[in-house]
MOPAC internal coordinates of N, CA, C and O (Angstrom, degrees):
PM7 1SCF
backbone

  N    0.0000 0     0.00 0     0.00 0    0    0    0
  C    1.4001 1     0.00 0     0.00 0    1    0    0
  C    1.5491 1   111.74 1     0.00 0    2    1    0
  O    1.2310 1   120.85 1   -40.46 1    3    2    1
  N    1.2616 1   115.97 1   139.54 1    3    2    1
  C    1.4263 1   118.79 1   177.69 1    5    3    2
  C    1.5120 1   114.80 1   -83.21 1    6    5    3
  O    1.2310 1   120.32 1   -67.56 1    7    6    5
  N    1.2677 1   117.00 1   112.44 1    7    6    5
  C    1.4309 1   122.56 1  -170.74 1    9    7    6
  C    1.5476 1   113.39 1   -66.29 1   10    9    7
  O    1.2310 1   121.84 1   162.62 1   11   10    9
  N    1.2904 1   114.09 1   -17.38 1   11   10    9
  C    1.5125 1   116.23 1  -178.53 1   13   11   10
  C    1.5247 1   108.92 1   -85.57 1   14   13   11
  O    1.2310 1   117.07 1   172.85 1   15   14   13
  N    1.2666 1   123.18 1    -7.15 1   15   14   13
  C    1.4607 1   128.14 1  -179.09 1   17   15   14
  C    1.5060 1   106.61 1   -79.53 1   18   17   15
  O    1.2310 1   122.21 1   -58.58 1   19   18   17
  N    1.3346 1   113.38 1   121.42 1   19   18   17
  C    1.5003 1   118.24 1   178.72 1   21   19   18
  C    1.6000 1   107.92 1   -88.68 1   22   21   19
  O    1.2310 1   121.88 1   -25.92 1   23   22   21
  N    1.3377 1   114.00 1   154.08 1   23   22   21
  C    1.4660 1   115.44 1   177.53 1   25   23   22
  C    1.5494 1   107.30 1   -70.89 1   26   25   23
  O    1.2310 1   122.33 1   -23.49 1   27   26   25
  N    1.4255 1   113.15 1   156.51 1   27   26   25
  C    1.4536 1   117.46 1  -179.45 1   29   27   26
  C    1.4988 1   112.52 1   -54.85 1   30   29   27
  O    1.2310 1   119.36 1   -32.79 1   31   30   29
  N    1.2772 1   118.83 1   147.21 1   31   30   29
  C    1.3951 1   126.12 1   175.27 1   33   31   30
  C    1.5192 1   111.67 1   -77.33 1   34   33   31
  O    1.2310 1   121.54 1   -64.33 1   35   34   33
  N    1.3107 1   114.66 1   115.67 1   35   34   33
  C    1.5301 1   118.75 1  -174.35 1   37   35   34
  C    1.5740 1   110.09 1   -58.52 1   38   37   35
  O    1.2310 1   120.55 1   153.20 1   39   38   37
  N    1.3830 1   116.55 1   -26.80 1   39   38   37
  C    1.4432 1   117.56 1  -174.87 1   41   39   38
  C    1.5807 1   109.42 1   -75.31 1   42   41   39
  O    1.2310 1   120.48 1   168.85 1   43   42   41
  N    1.2599 1   116.68 1   -11.15 1   43   42   41
  C    1.5279 1   118.53 1   177.94 1   45   43   42
  C    1.5643 1   110.79 1   -87.81 1   46   45   43
  O    1.2310 1   120.09 1   178.71 1   47   46   45
  N    1.3666 1   117.43 1    -1.29 1   47   46   45
  C    1.4453 1   118.91 1   176.94 1   49   47   46
  C    1.5248 1   111.13 1   -74.35 1   50   49   47
  O    1.2310 1   120.74 1   -37.98 1   51   50   49
  N    1.3488 1   116.20 1   142.02 1   51   50   49
  C    1.4439 1   118.11 1   175.09 1   53   51   50
  C    1.5498 1   106.18 1  -154.68 1   54   53   51
  O    1.2310 1   121.59 1     5.09 1   55   54   53
  N    1.3054 1   114.57 1  -174.91 1   55   54   53
  C    1.4360 1   123.38 1   176.33 1   57   55   54
  C    1.4529 1   109.02 1   -89.03 1   58   57   55
  O    1.2310 1   120.10 1   -40.82 1   59   58   57
  N    1.3586 1   117.42 1   139.18 1   59   58   57
  C    1.4130 1   122.93 1   173.56 1   61   59   58
  C    1.5555 1   110.96 1  -122.73 1   62   61   59
  O    1.2310 1   121.33 1   -21.04 1   63   62   61
  N    1.2919 1   115.07 1   158.96 1   63   62   61
  C    1.4904 1   120.67 1  -179.08 1   65   63   62
  C    1.4619 1   105.12 1  -136.01 1   66   65   63
  O    1.2310 1   119.37 1   -46.83 1   67   66   65
  N    1.4022 1   118.82 1   133.17 1   67   66   65
  C    1.3799 1   125.25 1   177.13 1   69   67   66
  C    1.4589 1   113.27 1  -149.99 1   70   69   67
  O    1.2310 1   120.01 1   -20.04 1   71   70   69
  N    1.2631 1   117.59 1   159.96 1   71   70   69
  C    1.5128 1   128.72 1   176.40 1   73   71   70
  C    1.5670 1   111.25 1   -84.35 1   74   73   71
  O    1.2310 1   121.77 1   -39.57 1   75   74   73
  N    1.3699 1   114.22 1   140.43 1   75   74   73
  C    1.4387 1   120.18 1   175.93 1   77   75   74
  C    1.4727 1   105.55 1  -131.72 1   78   77   75
  O    1.2310 1   120.13 1   -42.42 1   79   78   77
  N    1.3302 1   117.35 1   137.58 1   79   78   77
  C    1.4065 1   125.00 1   165.97 1   81   79   78
  C    1.5053 1   110.53 1  -101.87 1   82   81   79
  O    1.2310 1   118.45 1   -71.84 1   83   82   81
  N    1.3437 1   120.57 1   108.16 1   83   82   81
  C    1.4420 1   122.19 1  -172.38 1   85   83   82
  C    1.5281 1   109.28 1  -107.51 1   86   85   83
  O    1.2310 1   123.58 1   -45.37 1   87   86   85
  N    1.4733 1   110.73 1   134.63 1   87   86   85
  C    1.3728 1   118.11 1   175.11 1   89   87   86
  C    1.5457 1   111.13 1  -111.28 1   90   89   87
  O    1.2310 1   121.83 1   -74.92 1   91   90   89
  N    1.3986 1   114.10 1   105.08 1   91   90   89
  C    1.4405 1   118.34 1   178.29 1   93   91   90
  C    1.4970 1   110.76 1   -67.11 1   94   93   91
  O    1.2310 1   120.14 1   -17.07 1   95   94   93
  N    1.3547 1   117.34 1   162.93 1   95   94   93
  C    1.5314 1   120.49 1  -174.88 1   97   95   94
  C    1.4978 1   109.01 1    42.64 1   98   97   95
  O    1.2310 1   118.02 1  -131.97 1   99   98   97
  N    1.3621 1   121.37 1    48.03 1   99   98   97
  C    1.4187 1   124.12 1   176.47 1  101   99   98
  C    1.4904 1   119.30 1   -90.23 1  102  101   99
  O    1.2310 1   121.04 1  -170.74 1  103  102  101
  N    1.3601 1   115.61 1     9.26 1  103  102  101
  C    1.4508 1   121.18 1   176.41 1  105  103  102
  C    1.4027 1   116.96 1    85.33 1  106  105  103
  O    1.2310 1   118.42 1   162.99 1  107  106  105
  N    1.3097 1   120.61 1   -17.01 1  107  106  105
  C    1.4475 1   125.35 1  -177.01 1  109  107  106
  C    1.5311 1   110.80 1  -163.04 1  110  109  107
  O    1.2310 1   118.80 1   -27.20 1  111  110  109
  N    1.2999 1   119.89 1   152.80 1  111  110  109
  C    1.5046 1   118.30 1   178.75 1  113  111  110
  C    1.5793 1   101.45 1   -99.96 1  114  113  111
  O    1.2310 1   122.55 1   -72.44 1  115  114  113
  N    1.3737 1   112.71 1   107.56 1  115  114  113
  C    1.5217 1   115.39 1  -176.52 1  117  115  114
  C    1.5104 1   106.70 1  -155.94 1  118  117  115
  O    1.2310 1   120.62 1   -11.60 1  119  118  117
  N    1.2787 1   116.42 1   168.40 1  119  118  117
  C    1.4502 1   128.13 1   169.29 1  121  119  118
  C    1.4630 1   106.29 1  -100.95 1  122  121  119
  O    1.2310 1   117.57 1   -55.30 1  123  122  121
  N    1.3623 1   122.22 1   124.70 1  123  122  121
  C    1.3705 1   125.45 1   175.81 1  125  123  122
  C    1.5044 1   117.41 1   -89.43 1  126  125  123
  O    1.2310 1   120.97 1   170.22 1  127  126  125
  N    1.3206 1   115.76 1    -9.78 1  127  126  125
  C    1.3874 1   117.36 1   176.43 1  129  127  126
  C    1.6193 1   108.51 1   129.56 1  130  129  127
  O    1.2310 1   121.18 1    18.70 1  131  130  129
  N    1.3601 1   115.35 1  -161.30 1  131  130  129
  C    1.4032 1   119.50 1   179.47 1  133  131  130
  C    1.5204 1   111.41 1  -122.08 1  134  133  131
  O    1.2310 1   118.54 1   -48.50 1  135  134  133
  N    1.3044 1   120.38 1   131.50 1  135  134  133
  C    1.4209 1   120.86 1  -177.05 1  137  135  134
  C    1.5243 1   110.87 1   -76.49 1  138  137  135
  O    1.2310 1   121.57 1   -10.42 1  139  138  137
  N    1.4077 1   114.61 1   169.58 1  139  138  137
  C    1.5252 1   117.62 1  -177.58 1  141  139  138
  C    1.5004 1   114.01 1   -56.57 1  142  141  139
  O    1.2310 1   120.11 1   154.49 1  143  142  141
  N    1.3552 1   117.40 1   -25.51 1  143  142  141
  C    1.4981 1   115.99 1  -179.90 1  145  143  142
  C    1.5360 1   111.93 1   -96.16 1  146  145  143
  O    1.2310 1   120.51 1  -162.63 1  147  146  145
  N    1.3595 1   116.64 1    17.37 1  147  146  145
  C    1.4854 1   119.78 1   169.46 1  149  147  146
  C    1.5105 1   115.69 1    84.94 1  150  149  147
  O    1.2310 1   119.74 1  -165.26 1  151  150  149
  N    1.3414 1   118.11 1    14.74 1  151  150  149
  C    1.3937 1   124.40 1   179.16 1  153  151  150
  C    1.4975 1   110.73 1   -96.41 1  154  153  151
  O    1.2310 1   121.53 1   -48.82 1  155  154  153
  N    1.3615 1   114.67 1   131.18 1  155  154  153
  C    1.5122 1   121.43 1   178.56 1  157  155  154
  C    1.5160 1   111.72 1   -71.46 1  158  157  155
  O    1.2310 1   120.86 1   -54.19 1  159  158  157
  N    1.3338 1   115.96 1   125.81 1  159  158  157
  C    1.5158 1   123.55 1  -176.55 1  161  159  158
  C    1.5531 1   104.55 1   -98.98 1  162  161  159
  O    1.2310 1   122.49 1   -58.60 1  163  162  161
  N    1.3721 1   112.84 1   121.40 1  163  162  161
  C    1.4382 1   120.77 1  -178.72 1  165  163  162
  C    1.5172 1   109.80 1  -131.58 1  166  165  163
  O    1.2310 1   121.45 1   -26.10 1  167  166  165
  N    1.3755 1   114.83 1   153.90 1  167  166  165
  C    1.4695 1   119.28 1   168.18 1  169  167  166
  C    1.5153 1   110.43 1  -140.41 1  170  169  167
  O    1.2310 1   123.90 1   -29.78 1  171  170  169
  N    1.2791 1   110.13 1   150.22 1  171  170  169
  C    1.5078 1   118.16 1   179.79 1  173  171  170
  C    1.5338 1   106.93 1  -134.43 1  174  173  171
  O    1.2310 1   122.79 1   -25.98 1  175  174  173
  N    1.4119 1   112.25 1   154.02 1  175  174  173
  C    1.4639 1   117.47 1   175.29 1  177  175  174
  C    1.5239 1   114.91 1   -74.65 1  178  177  175
  O    1.2310 1   118.70 1   159.37 1  179  178  177
  N    1.3415 1   120.08 1   -20.63 1  179  178  177
  C    1.3569 1   125.29 1  -175.10 1  181  179  178
  C    1.4675 1   113.75 1   -67.91 1  182  181  179
  O    1.2310 1   115.36 1   -32.33 1  183  182  181
  N    1.2904 1   126.41 1   147.67 1  183  182  181
  C    1.4216 1   126.10 1   177.26 1  185  183  182
  C    1.4915 1   110.46 1   -81.38 1  186  185  183
  O    1.2310 1   120.04 1   -17.61 1  187  186  185
  N    1.3038 1   117.53 1   162.39 1  187  186  185
  C    1.4237 1   122.10 1   179.20 1  189  187  186
  C    1.5626 1   112.33 1   -86.57 1  190  189  187
  O    1.2310 1   122.83 1  -123.39 1  191  190  189
  N    1.3462 1   112.18 1    56.61 1  191  190  189
  C    1.4680 1   118.52 1  -176.67 1  193  191  190
  C    1.4753 1   106.67 1  -125.83 1  194  193  191
  O    1.2310 1   119.70 1   -49.20 1  195  194  193
  N    1.3918 1   118.17 1   130.80 1  195  194  193
  C    1.5168 1   121.03 1   172.97 1  197  195  194
  C    1.5310 1   111.51 1    60.80 1  198  197  195
  O    1.2310 1   117.86 1  -151.43 1  199  198  197
  N    1.2962 1   121.67 1    28.57 1  199  198  197
  C    1.5033 1   121.09 1   179.82 1  201  199  198
  C    1.4732 1   114.10 1    78.87 1  202  201  199
  O    1.2310 1   117.42 1  -176.88 1  203  202  201
  N    1.2967 1   122.51 1     3.12 1  203  202  201
  C    1.3941 1   122.46 1  -172.94 1  205  203  202
  C    1.6177 1   113.55 1   -64.11 1  206  205  203
  O    1.2310 1   122.02 1   140.44 1  207  206  205
  N    1.3635 1   113.74 1   -39.56 1  207  206  205
  C    1.4041 1   115.35 1   176.96 1  209  207  206
  C    1.5693 1   113.64 1   -71.10 1  210  209  207
  O    1.2310 1   120.63 1   147.95 1  211  210  209
  N    1.3420 1   116.40 1   -32.05 1  211  210  209
  C    1.3898 1   118.67 1   176.36 1  213  211  210
  C    1.5382 1   110.82 1   -67.02 1  214  213  211
  O    1.2310 1   118.90 1   138.26 1  215  214  213
  N    1.2903 1   119.70 1   -41.74 1  215  214  213
  C    1.4042 1   126.50 1   178.78 1  217  215  214
  C    1.6222 1   111.74 1   -60.81 1  218  217  215
  O    1.2310 1   123.91 1   139.86 1  219  218  217
  N    1.3187 1   110.11 1   -40.14 1  219  218  217
  C    1.4835 1   117.75 1  -179.15 1  221  219  218
  C    1.5773 1   108.90 1   -71.61 1  222  221  219
  O    1.2310 1   121.23 1   146.28 1  223  222  221
  N    1.3103 1   115.25 1   -33.72 1  223  222  221
  C    1.4797 1   118.70 1   175.86 1  225  223  222
  C    1.5061 1   110.23 1   -66.21 1  226  225  223
  O    1.2310 1   120.50 1   138.10 1  227  226  225
  N    1.3229 1   116.65 1   -41.90 1  227  226  225
  C    1.5831 1   120.26 1  -178.34 1  229  227  226
  C    1.5440 1   106.78 1   -63.85 1  230  229  227
  O    1.2310 1   120.84 1   136.85 1  231  230  229
  N    1.3192 1   116.00 1   -43.15 1  231  230  229
  C    1.5088 1   119.50 1  -176.72 1  233  231  230
  C    1.5683 1   105.56 1   -63.32 1  234  233  231
  O    1.2310 1   118.34 1   130.95 1  235  234  233
  N    1.4198 1   120.77 1   -49.05 1  235  234  233
  C    1.3600 1   126.40 1  -178.07 1  237  235  234
  C    1.5282 1   108.77 1   -58.04 1  238  237  235
  O    1.2310 1   118.58 1   131.67 1  239  238  237
  N    1.2864 1   120.32 1   -48.33 1  239  238  237
  C    1.5326 1   120.85 1  -177.94 1  241  239  238
  C    1.5109 1   110.06 1   -66.54 1  242  241  239
  O    1.2310 1   120.48 1   138.19 1  243  242  241
  N    1.3492 1   116.69 1   -41.81 1  243  242  241
  C    1.5478 1   118.63 1   179.28 1  245  243  242
  C    1.4753 1   110.79 1   -58.20 1  246  245  243
  O    1.2310 1   121.88 1   134.31 1  247  246  245
  N    1.3908 1   114.00 1   -45.69 1  247  246  245
  C    1.4464 1   120.42 1  -177.60 1  249  247  246
  C    1.5616 1   109.50 1   -63.06 1  250  249  247
  O    1.2310 1   120.31 1   133.64 1  251  250  249
  N    1.2904 1   117.02 1   -46.36 1  251  250  249
  C    1.4313 1   123.27 1  -173.59 1  253  251  250
  C    1.5921 1   110.62 1   -65.68 1  254  253  251
  O    1.2310 1   121.01 1   144.46 1  255  254  253
  N    1.3130 1   115.67 1   -35.54 1  255  254  253
  C    1.4672 1   121.40 1   179.45 1  257  255  254
  C    1.4972 1   113.91 1   -98.38 1  258  257  255
  O    1.2310 1   121.49 1  -173.67 1  259  258  257
  N    1.2458 1   114.76 1     6.33 1  259  258  257
  C    1.5193 1   121.70 1  -179.71 1  261  259  258
  C    1.4978 1   112.03 1    47.35 1  262  261  259
  O    1.2310 1   119.68 1  -126.91 1  263  262  261
  N    1.3009 1   118.22 1    53.09 1  263  262  261
  C    1.4558 1   127.15 1   169.54 1  265  263  262
  C    1.5389 1   110.24 1  -125.43 1  266  265  263
  O    1.2310 1   122.87 1   -12.57 1  267  266  265
  N    1.3081 1   112.11 1   167.43 1  267  266  265
  C    1.3804 1   117.69 1   178.57 1  269  267  266
  C    1.5327 1   111.45 1   -69.85 1  270  269  267
  O    1.2310 1   119.20 1   -26.28 1  271  270  269
  N    1.3698 1   119.13 1   153.72 1  271  270  269
  C    1.4388 1   121.28 1   174.32 1  273  271  270
  C    1.5121 1   111.75 1   -57.34 1  274  273  271
  O    1.2310 1   118.96 1   141.24 1  275  274  273
  N    1.2381 1   119.59 1   -38.76 1  275  274  273
  C    1.4369 1   121.94 1   179.43 1  277  275  274
  C    1.4948 1   114.61 1   -66.46 1  278  277  275
  O    1.2310 1   119.47 1   167.50 1  279  278  277
  N    1.3661 1   118.61 1   -12.50 1  279  278  277
  C    1.4637 1   119.83 1   173.83 1  281  279  278
  C    1.4943 1   113.52 1   -83.61 1  282  281  279
  O    1.2310 1   120.27 1   169.58 1  283  282  281
  N    1.3178 1   117.09 1   -10.42 1  283  282  281
  C    1.5283 1   121.44 1  -179.24 1  285  283  282
  C    1.5629 1   105.70 1  -105.36 1  286  285  283
  O    1.2310 1   121.74 1   -54.60 1  287  286  285
  N    1.2525 1   114.27 1   125.40 1  287  286  285
  C    1.5134 1   119.87 1  -179.85 1  289  287  286
  C    1.4635 1   109.92 1  -127.58 1  290  289  287
  O    1.2310 1   118.90 1   -43.03 1  291  290  289
  N    1.2943 1   119.71 1   136.97 1  291  290  289
  C    1.4797 1   126.26 1   174.66 1  293  291  290
  C    1.5073 1   105.03 1   -90.67 1  294  293  291
  O    1.2310 1   120.16 1   -61.96 1  295  294  293
  N    1.3547 1   117.30 1   118.04 1  295  294  293
  C    1.4599 1   120.22 1  -173.30 1  297  295  294
  C    1.5533 1   111.29 1  -108.62 1  298  297  295
  O    1.2310 1   118.83 1   167.70 1  299  298  297
  N    1.2746 1   119.83 1   -12.30 1  299  298  297
  C    1.4287 1   126.27 1  -179.56 1  301  299  298
  C    1.4497 1   111.23 1  -158.55 1  302  301  299
  O    1.2310 1   117.84 1   -30.14 1  303  302  301
  N    1.2687 1   121.71 1   149.86 1  303  302  301
  C    1.4067 1   128.96 1   169.88 1  305  303  302
  C    1.4704 1   115.29 1    84.83 1  306  305  303
  O    1.2310 1   117.82 1  -145.54 1  307  306  305
  N    1.3174 1   121.76 1    34.46 1  307  306  305
  C    1.4312 1   126.05 1  -174.47 1  309  307  306
  C    1.4833 1   111.54 1   -64.24 1  310  309  307
  O    1.2310 1   120.37 1   152.82 1  311  310  309
  N    1.3436 1   116.90 1   -27.18 1  311  310  309
  C    1.5419 1   112.62 1  -177.01 1  313  311  310
  C    1.5128 1   111.30 1  -114.23 1  314  313  311
  O    1.2310 1   118.74 1  -167.87 1  315  314  313
  N    1.3590 1   120.01 1    12.13 1  315  314  313
  C    1.4559 1   121.28 1   178.24 1  317  315  314
  C    1.5171 1   109.01 1  -124.58 1  318  317  315
  O    1.2310 1   121.10 1    -2.54 1  319  318  317
  N    1.2887 1   115.51 1   177.46 1  319  318  317
  C    1.5412 1   118.91 1  -179.48 1  321  319  318
  C    1.5248 1   111.83 1   -78.78 1  322  321  319
  O    1.2310 1   120.67 1   154.90 1  323  322  321
  N    1.3434 1   116.33 1   -25.10 1  323  322  321
  C    1.4852 1   119.58 1  -178.42 1  325  323  322
  C    1.4989 1   105.97 1   -89.16 1  326  325  323
  O    1.2310 1   120.51 1   -55.64 1  327  326  325
  N    1.3419 1   116.63 1   124.36 1  327  326  325
  C    1.4442 1   121.69 1  -174.31 1  329  327  326
  C    1.5681 1   110.47 1  -122.26 1  330  329  327
  O    1.2310 1   119.18 1   -22.06 1  331  330  329
  N    1.2245 1   119.17 1   157.94 1  331  330  329
  C    1.5034 1   120.24 1   165.02 1  333  331  330
  C    1.5011 1   104.49 1  -126.68 1  334  333  331
  O    1.2310 1   122.33 1   -51.18 1  335  334  333
  N    1.3732 1   113.15 1   128.82 1  335  334  333
  C    1.3856 1   116.17 1   178.34 1  337  335  334
  C    1.5703 1   108.93 1  -125.88 1  338  337  335
  O    1.2310 1   121.88 1   -20.07 1  339  338  337
  N    1.3804 1   114.01 1   159.93 1  339  338  337
  C    1.4431 1   122.69 1   175.56 1  341  339  338
  C    1.4520 1   108.73 1  -122.73 1  342  341  339
  O    1.2310 1   120.07 1   -49.97 1  343  342  341
  N    1.2263 1   117.46 1   130.03 1  343  342  341
  C    1.4994 1   128.06 1   177.42 1  345  343  342
  C    1.5278 1   111.81 1  -110.69 1  346  345  343
  O    1.2310 1   120.83 1   -62.14 1  347  346  345
  N    1.2821 1   116.01 1   117.86 1  347  346  345
  C    1.5029 1   117.44 1  -177.85 1  349  347  346
  C    1.4946 1   114.05 1   -94.42 1  350  349  347
  O    1.2310 1   122.17 1   -39.25 1  351  350  349
  N    1.3648 1   113.45 1   140.75 1  351  350  349
  C    1.4591 1   118.99 1   170.76 1  353  351  350
  C    1.5210 1   114.31 1    74.95 1  354  353  351
  O    1.2310 1   121.15 1  -138.39 1  355  354  353
  N    1.2842 1   115.40 1    41.61 1  355  354  353
  C    1.5122 1   120.78 1   174.49 1  357  355  354
  C    1.4800 1   109.55 1  -123.05 1  358  357  355
  O    1.2310 1   121.64 1   -17.85 1  359  358  357
  N    1.3295 1   114.48 1   162.15 1  359  358  357
  C    1.4506 1   123.65 1  -179.11 1  361  359  358
  C    1.6532 1   105.74 1   -93.17 1  362  361  359
  O    1.2310 1   119.79 1   -76.38 1  363  362  361
  N    1.3397 1   118.01 1   103.62 1  363  362  361
  C    1.4241 1   119.72 1  -175.13 1  365  363  362
  C    1.5759 1   117.19 1   -45.98 1  366  365  363
  O    1.2310 1   122.22 1   141.28 1  367  366  365
  N    1.3797 1   113.35 1   -38.72 1  367  366  365
  C    1.5182 1   113.71 1  -179.24 1  369  367  366
  C    1.5313 1   110.89 1   -67.96 1  370  369  367
  O    1.2310 1   120.39 1   148.67 1  371  370  369
  N    1.3370 1   116.87 1   -31.33 1  371  370  369
  C    1.4891 1   114.76 1   178.20 1  373  371  370
  C    1.5282 1   110.74 1   -73.85 1  374  373  371
  O    1.2310 1   117.95 1   150.67 1  375  374  373
  N    1.2632 1   121.51 1   -29.33 1  375  374  373
  C    1.4626 1   122.79 1   175.80 1  377  375  374
  C    1.4874 1   108.31 1   -64.16 1  378  377  375
  O    1.2310 1   120.86 1   130.27 1  379  378  377
  N    1.3271 1   115.96 1   -49.73 1  379  378  377
  C    1.4588 1   120.35 1  -175.64 1  381  379  378
  C    1.5380 1   108.53 1   -68.35 1  382  381  379
  O    1.2310 1   119.85 1   145.63 1  383  382  381
  N    1.2869 1   117.89 1   -34.37 1  383  382  381
  C    1.4568 1   121.66 1   173.93 1  385  383  382
  C    1.5274 1   111.80 1   -61.58 1  386  385  383
  O    1.2310 1   121.41 1   144.71 1  387  386  385
  N    1.2980 1   114.91 1   -35.29 1  387  386  385
  C    1.5040 1   119.34 1  -177.67 1  389  387  386
  C    1.5326 1   108.59 1   -76.03 1  390  389  387
  O    1.2310 1   120.71 1   143.52 1  391  390  389
  N    1.3423 1   116.25 1   -36.48 1  391  390  389
  C    1.5064 1   120.46 1  -177.27 1  393  391  390
  C    1.4880 1   108.07 1  -128.41 1  394  393  391
  O    1.2310 1   118.40 1  -107.07 1  395  394  393
  N    1.4099 1   120.66 1    72.93 1  395  394  393
  C    1.4430 1   123.24 1  -178.60 1  397  395  394
  C    1.4509 1   112.51 1   -48.82 1  398  397  395
  O    1.2310 1   119.41 1   -41.92 1  399  398  397
  N    1.2702 1   118.73 1   138.08 1  399  398  397
  C    1.4335 1   127.88 1  -179.59 1  401  399  398
  C    1.4875 1   116.88 1    88.11 1  402  401  399
  O    1.2310 1   119.76 1  -179.80 1  403  402  401
  N    1.3283 1   118.07 1     0.20 1  403  402  401
  C    1.4684 1   123.56 1  -179.58 1  405  403  402
  C    1.5217 1   108.90 1   -68.68 1  406  405  403
  O    1.2310 1   120.24 1   -51.57 1  407  406  405
  N    1.2447 1   117.15 1   128.43 1  407  406  405
  C    1.4605 1   121.34 1  -178.18 1  409  407  406
  C    1.5914 1   107.87 1   -91.15 1  410  409  407
  O    1.2310 1   120.52 1   -64.37 1  411  410  409
  N    1.2205 1   116.60 1   115.63 1  411  410  409
  C    1.4908 1   122.58 1   175.48 1  413  411  410
  C    1.4556 1   111.65 1   -92.34 1  414  413  411
  O    1.2310 1   120.10 1   180.00 1  415  414  413

């Protein structure tokens, strides 16, 4: 580890909003990348029944971004494949660095 690197400044943390295209019963819980139009592509093993796929997506995003599940909220698209999520308390540059091309 580079000792000259400082930890992220907590004051740079903010809420971000981005689109997700979710594939339920996708065989694995994983992020497939970002589409050409800046939408995060994700898949989960859970079926699209009784909110199971949405809950699995929230768990996946929280784990990937190292935030609590309560920091990830589904704000639109609960019944479709195209979702809009808000993640609270992250550093936007780090999220875009993790998923280049993501449109915030």
